[in-house]
C-alpha positions in Angstrom: 117.6 39.8 -24.6 117.4 42.5 -21.8 114.2 44.0 -23.3 112.7 40.5 -23.5 113.5 39.9 -19.8 112.0 43.2 -18.8 108.8 42.6 -20.7 108.4 39.0 -19.4 105.6 38.5 -16.9 104.2 35.6 -14.9 100.4 35.2 -14.5 99.6 34.3 -10.9 96.4 32.5 -9.7 95.3 31.2 -6.3 93.5 27.9 -6.0 92.3 27.7 -2.4 89.4 25.9 -0.8 87.5 23.0 -2.3 87.9 21.8 -5.9 84.5 22.6 -7.4 83.1 24.0 -10.6 84.0 27.5 -9.6 87.7 26.9 -8.8 88.1 24.6 -11.8 86.6 27.2 -14.1 88.9 29.9 -12.6 91.9 27.7 -13.3 90.9 27.0 -16.8 90.2 30.7 -17.5 93.7 31.5 -16.0 95.3 28.9 -18.4 93.5 30.4 -21.4 94.5 34.0 -20.3 98.1 33.0 -19.9 98.2 31.5 -23.3 96.4 34.5 -24.9 98.6 37.1 -23.2 101.9 35.3 -23.9 102.8 34.8 -20.2 106.1 33.3 -19.4 104.3 30.8 -17.1 101.2 30.4 -15.1 102.0 30.0 -11.4 99.2 28.6 -9.2 99.3 28.6 -5.4 97.4 25.6 -4.2 95.9 24.9 -0.8 93.0 22.5 -1.0 91.4 19.6 1.0 90.1 18.1 -2.2 86.7 18.2 -3.9 84.7 16.9 -6.8 86.3 14.4 -9.2 84.3 15.7 -12.2 85.7 19.3 -11.6 89.2 17.8 -11.1 89.1 16.0 -14.4 88.1 19.2 -16.2 91.0 21.2 -14.7 93.5 18.4 -15.3 92.5 18.1 -19.0 93.1 21.8 -19.3 96.5 21.4 -17.6 97.6 18.5 -19.8 96.7 20.3 -23.0 98.0 23.7 -22.1 100.5 25.5 -24.4 101.9 27.6 -21.6 104.2 26.3 -18.8 102.0 25.7 -15.7 103.6 25.7 -12.2 101.8 24.5 -9.1 103.1 25.6 -5.7 101.6 24.1 -2.6 102.0 26.9 -0.2 102.5 28.7 2.1 104.1 26.4 4.7 101.3 24.4 6.3 99.2 24.2 3.1 98.1 20.9 1.6 97.3 19.3 -1.7 94.8 16.8 -0.4 92.7 14.4 -2.4 91.9 16.2 -5.7 94.9 18.5 -5.1 97.2 15.5 -5.8 95.9 15.2 -9.4 96.2 19.0 -10.0 99.8 19.1 -8.7 100.9 16.0 -10.6 99.5 17.4 -13.9 101.5 20.6 -13.7 104.6 21.0 -15.8 106.5 22.0 -12.7 105.4 21.0 -9.2 106.7 22.7 -6.1 105.9 22.7 -2.4 106.6 24.9 0.5 108.4 23.3 3.5 106.0 21.8 6.1 103.2 21.4 3.5 101.9 17.9 2.6 100.4 16.1 -0.3 98.3 12.9 -0.7 95.2 11.1 0.6 93.5 10.9 -2.8 91.2 7.9 -2.3 87.8 8.6 -3.9 85.0 9.0 -1.5 81.2 9.4 -1.9 79.2 12.6 -1.2 79.0 11.7 2.5 82.7 11.1 3.0 82.8 7.3 3.2 85.3 5.4 1.2 83.1 2.3 0.9 79.3 2.1 1.0 77.6 0.4 3.9 75.8 -2.1 1.8 77.6 -4.9 0.0 77.4 -6.7 -3.3 76.8 -4.4 -6.3 77.6 -1.3 -4.2 81.1 -2.8 -3.4 81.6 -3.5 -7.1 80.8 0.1 -8.0 83.1 1.4 -5.3 85.9 -0.8 -6.6 85.3 0.3 -10.2 85.5 4.0 -9.1 88.7 3.3 -7.2 90.3 1.5 -10.2 89.2 4.2 -12.6 90.7 6.9 -10.3 93.9 5.0 -9.9 94.2 4.7 -13.7 93.5 8.4 -14.0 96.3 9.4 -11.6 98.8 6.8 -13.2 98.2 8.4 -16.6 98.9 11.9 -15.2 102.1 10.8 -13.4 103.3 8.9 -16.5 102.8 11.9 -18.8 104.7 14.2 -16.4 107.4 11.6 -15.6 106.6 11.5 -11.9 106.5 8.7 -9.3 103.8 6.5 -10.7 103.8 4.0 -7.8 103.4 6.6 -5.2 100.6 8.3 -7.1 98.7 5.0 -7.2 99.3 4.5 -3.5 97.9 7.9 -2.8 94.6 6.8 -4.4 94.4 3.2 -3.3 95.9 3.5 0.2 95.3 7.2 0.9 99.0 7.7 1.5 100.1 11.2 2.3 103.7 12.6 2.6 105.5 15.8 3.5 107.1 18.2 1.1 110.6 17.0 1.6 109.6 13.4 1.1 107.7 14.4 -2.0 110.9 15.8 -3.5 112.8 12.8 -2.5 110.3 10.4 -4.1 110.1 12.6 -7.2 106.5 13.4 -6.7 107.2 17.1 -7.0 110.2 18.9 -8.4 111.4 21.4 -5.9 110.9 23.2 -2.5 110.3 26.9 -2.3 109.5 28.9 0.9 107.7 31.7 -1.0 106.9 33.0 -4.4 110.1 35.1 -4.9 112.2 32.0 -4.1 110.0 29.9 -6.5 110.5 32.3 -9.3 114.3 32.3 -8.8 114.5 28.5 -8.8 112.3 28.4 -11.9 114.5 30.7 -13.9 116.4 28.8 -16.7 114.3 25.6 -16.2 113.5 23.6 -19.4 109.8 22.7 -19.8 108.4 20.3 -22.4 104.9 21.4 -23.6 104.5 18.4 -25.8 104.4 18.2 -29.6 108.0 19.3 -29.9 107.3 22.6 -28.2 110.0 23.2 -25.5 110.5 26.4 -23.4 113.2 27.8 -21.2 111.6 29.8 -18.3 112.8 33.4 -17.7 111.1 34.1 -14.4 113.8 35.9 -12.4 112.7 39.5 -12.0 109.6 38.9 -14.1 106.4 40.9 -13.4 103.8 39.0 -11.4 100.2 39.7 -12.6 97.2 38.5 -10.7 94.6 36.4 -12.6 91.1 37.9 -12.0 88.1 35.9 -10.9 84.9 36.0 -13.0 81.7 36.8 -11.2 80.2 33.4 -12.2 83.2 31.5 -10.9 83.1 33.3 -7.6 79.4 32.5 -7.2 80.0 28.8 -8.2 83.0 28.7 -5.7 80.7 29.8 -2.9 78.0 27.3 -3.9 80.7 24.6 -4.3 81.4 24.7 -0.6 79.7 21.4 0.6 78.6 23.0 3.9 77.0 26.0 2.2 75.3 23.9 -0.4 74.0 21.5 2.2 72.6 24.3 4.3 70.9 25.9 1.3 69.4 22.5 0.2 68.2 21.8 3.8 66.6 25.2 3.9 64.9 24.5 0.6 63.5 21.1 1.9 62.2 22.8 5.1 60.5 25.5 3.1 58.8 23.0 0.8 57.6 20.9 3.8 56.2 24.0 5.5 54.3 24.9 2.4 52.9 21.4 2.2 51.8 21.4 5.9 50.4 25.0 5.6 49.2 25.5 2.0 48.7 29.0 1.0 51.5 30.6 3.1 53.4 31.0 -0.2 56.7 32.5 1.3 58.1 29.1 2.6 57.4 27.5 -0.8 58.9 30.3 -2.8 62.1 30.4 -0.7 62.3 26.6 -0.7 62.0 26.4 -4.4 64.7 28.9 -5.0 67.0 27.2 -2.5 66.5 23.7 -4.0 67.3 25.1 -7.5 70.5 26.8 -6.2 71.6 23.7 -4.3 71.1 21.6 -7.5 73.5 23.9 -9.3 76.0 23.8 -6.5 75.9 20.0 -6.4 76.2 19.8 -10.2 72.8 18.1 -10.5 72.0 20.8 -13.0 74.5 22.3 -15.6 75.4 25.8 -14.6 73.9 27.5 -17.7 70.7 25.4 -17.4 70.3 26.3 -13.7 71.0 30.0 -14.4 68.4 30.2 -17.1 65.9 28.4 -14.9 66.5 31.0 -12.2 65.9 33.9 -14.6 62.7 32.2 -15.9 61.6 31.5 -12.3 62.2 35.2 -11.5 60.0 36.3 -14.4 57.4 33.8 -13.2 57.4 35.5 -9.7 56.9 38.9 -11.3 53.9 37.6 -13.1 52.6 35.9 -9.9 52.8 39.3 -8.2 50.5 40.8 -10.8 47.9 38.0 -11.0 48.0 36.6 -7.4 49.4 39.4 -5.3 52.0 38.8 -2.7 52.4 42.2 -1.1 55.8 42.6 -2.8 57.1 39.2 -1.7 57.0 37.8 -5.2 58.8 40.9 -6.5 61.6 40.4 -4.0 61.9 36.7 -4.8 61.9 37.5 -8.5 64.6 40.1 -8.3 66.8 37.7 -6.3 66.3 34.9 -8.9 67.0 37.2 -11.8 70.2 38.7 -10.2 71.6 35.3 -9.1 70.8 33.7 -12.5 72.4 36.6 -14.3 75.5 36.5 -12.2 75.9 32.8 -13.1 75.9 33.8 -16.8 78.5 36.5 -16.5 82.0 35.6 -17.9 85.4 37.0 -17.1 85.7 40.4 -15.6 88.5 43.0 -15.6 89.6 45.4 -12.8 86.5 47.6 -13.4 84.3 44.6 -12.6 82.8 44.6 -16.1 82.7 41.7 -18.4 85.2 41.6 -21.2 84.3 42.7 -24.7 83.9 39.1 -26.0 81.1 38.3 -23.5 79.5 41.8 -23.4 77.7 41.3 -20.1 78.5 42.8 -16.7 77.3 44.5 -13.7 76.5 47.7 -15.6 74.0 45.6 -17.6 72.7 43.1 -15.1 72.1 45.5 -12.1 70.0 48.0 -14.1 68.0 45.3 -15.8 67.3 43.5 -12.5 66.3 46.8 -10.8 64.2 47.9 -13.7 62.3 44.6 -13.8 61.6 44.8 -10.1 60.5 48.4 -10.4 58.2 47.8 -13.3 56.7 44.7 -11.7 56.3 46.6 -8.4 54.7 49.6 -10.1 52.2 47.4 -11.9 51.4 45.4 -8.8 50.8 48.7 -6.9 48.5 50.1 -9.5 46.5 46.8 -9.7 46.1 46.6 -5.9 45.1 50.3 -5.8 42.5 49.9 -8.4 41.2 46.8 -6.7 40.2 49.0 -3.7 38.2 51.4 -5.8 34.4 51.0 -6.5 33.4 49.3 -9.7 32.7 51.6 -12.6 30.9 49.1 -14.8 27.8 47.0 -14.6 24.8 47.4 -12.1 27.1 48.0 -9.1 28.4 51.2 -10.8 24.9 52.7 -10.3 25.2 53.0 -6.6 25.2 56.7 -5.6 23.6 57.8 -8.8 20.3 59.7 -9.0 17.4 58.8 -11.3 13.8 59.7 -12.0 10.9 57.5 -10.8 8.7 56.5 -13.7 6.3 54.2 -11.8 5.4 54.2 -8.1 8.2 52.7 -6.1 7.4 51.1 -2.7 8.6 48.2 -0.6 5.7 45.9 -1.4 5.4 46.7 -5.1 8.4 47.5 -7.1 8.3 50.3 -9.6 10.6 51.6 -12.4 13.4 54.1 -12.1 15.3 55.7 -15.0 18.9 55.7 -14.1 21.8 56.4 -16.5 19.5 56.3 -19.5 18.0 52.9 -18.6 14.9 51.7 -16.8 15.5 49.5 -13.7 13.1 47.7 -11.4 13.4 49.4 -8.0 12.2 49.0 -4.4 12.1 51.6 -1.6 11.3 51.5 2.2 9.4 54.8 1.7 7.0 55.2 -1.3 8.3 57.4 -4.1 5.8 58.9 -6.5 6.4 59.1 -10.3 8.3 62.2 -11.3 10.3 62.4 -8.0 14.0 61.9 -7.9 15.5 58.9 -6.2 19.1 57.9 -5.3 20.4 54.3 -5.7 21.7 53.0 -2.4 22.3 49.3 -3.2 21.9 46.7 -5.9 20.1 43.4 -5.2 20.5 41.2 -8.3 18.6 43.1 -11.0 16.6 45.3 -8.6 17.8 48.6 -7.4 17.3 49.7 -3.8 16.5 53.4 -3.8 15.6 56.2 -1.4 14.1 59.6 -2.0 16.7 62.1 -2.9 15.1 64.8 -0.7 15.3 62.5 2.4 19.0 61.9 1.8 19.5 65.7 1.4 17.8 66.4 4.8 19.8 63.7 6.5 23.1 65.3 5.2 22.5 69.1 5.4 
């Protein structure tokens, strides 16, 4: 019994900021990790103003089907479980709050923050359907966890919000805890029903607290999930596209705008994460090719490297303390960074060689004869063209000064299929 207590550990995760695909994925990963590692419980510190309902549903589904005790603690004092945070808190096996924290105001709103659209008729009907659907969602959660169903519905329909002490009184949450140590002490010995006949008794007093690590992908998604950040990126993308349309050929605004629009689409969940990430990688490869065929003085290479790196980061799974991906996924910084740098270096080298060769004189065709010396076979003059043997071939030629047969002449220009030549001796005298 003592050995079991000493080996017990609690996995700890933080859910702060908006509820978005990044934070939801982090919570789901933490639940899976707690189950796989045999944690005594998963404790989640929550402080959120709310977020996307779609991401909330994903997280709640993972909570309701979890086979490890999940404890949500709204803390520290002054924290809140606003809007989507209500659903997450109610779905936990044990819900706790710090004194002076609050929970509620879960009415669904649109992307621009309005509870009801400005136009009437069909739009009002859609708003009502969304409200009823969300209310049914929260009632189902409260019913499954035996919490206050009536208050949960009021939080959705009337945006009701209450303090931590009131939440305990109304049986919205289970207990108050000032900090994590107090929470673990109060959880010790508590009975938790995981469903399907699986019941646990928590042994959290003195248990080791392990931090759940973030994956690179989830961190990037969490950043993009911030509405202000995503809006700014999207606005920058629109401005870049407009600048390219008003000033065609400037290239840079269009390239930057296209990348920003794609990133904003991922952040707003208009594109699935993996689809958007793959699109970024392919776009980066396209920029590398554009540098080779169009030439952008290195601009396309920089844009391509950014796209490849960001797209690759969105494909990376869970990471450990060394910032490498785990063995199941097999992809991490040690793989992504060298590949991105190598692709940029190769594309840059090829572009440099192509641009350098473009500045050299042509080595093929008639223009390659400029500077070569040949033998005059027929009199060459300005009025009557003669023939000159150059590089083993006879060419029609013209010269400002007559050149007799047998003399040597140097090619100074090419005019169509006629060579413009000058006496070699005259050129030698001009350049002693």
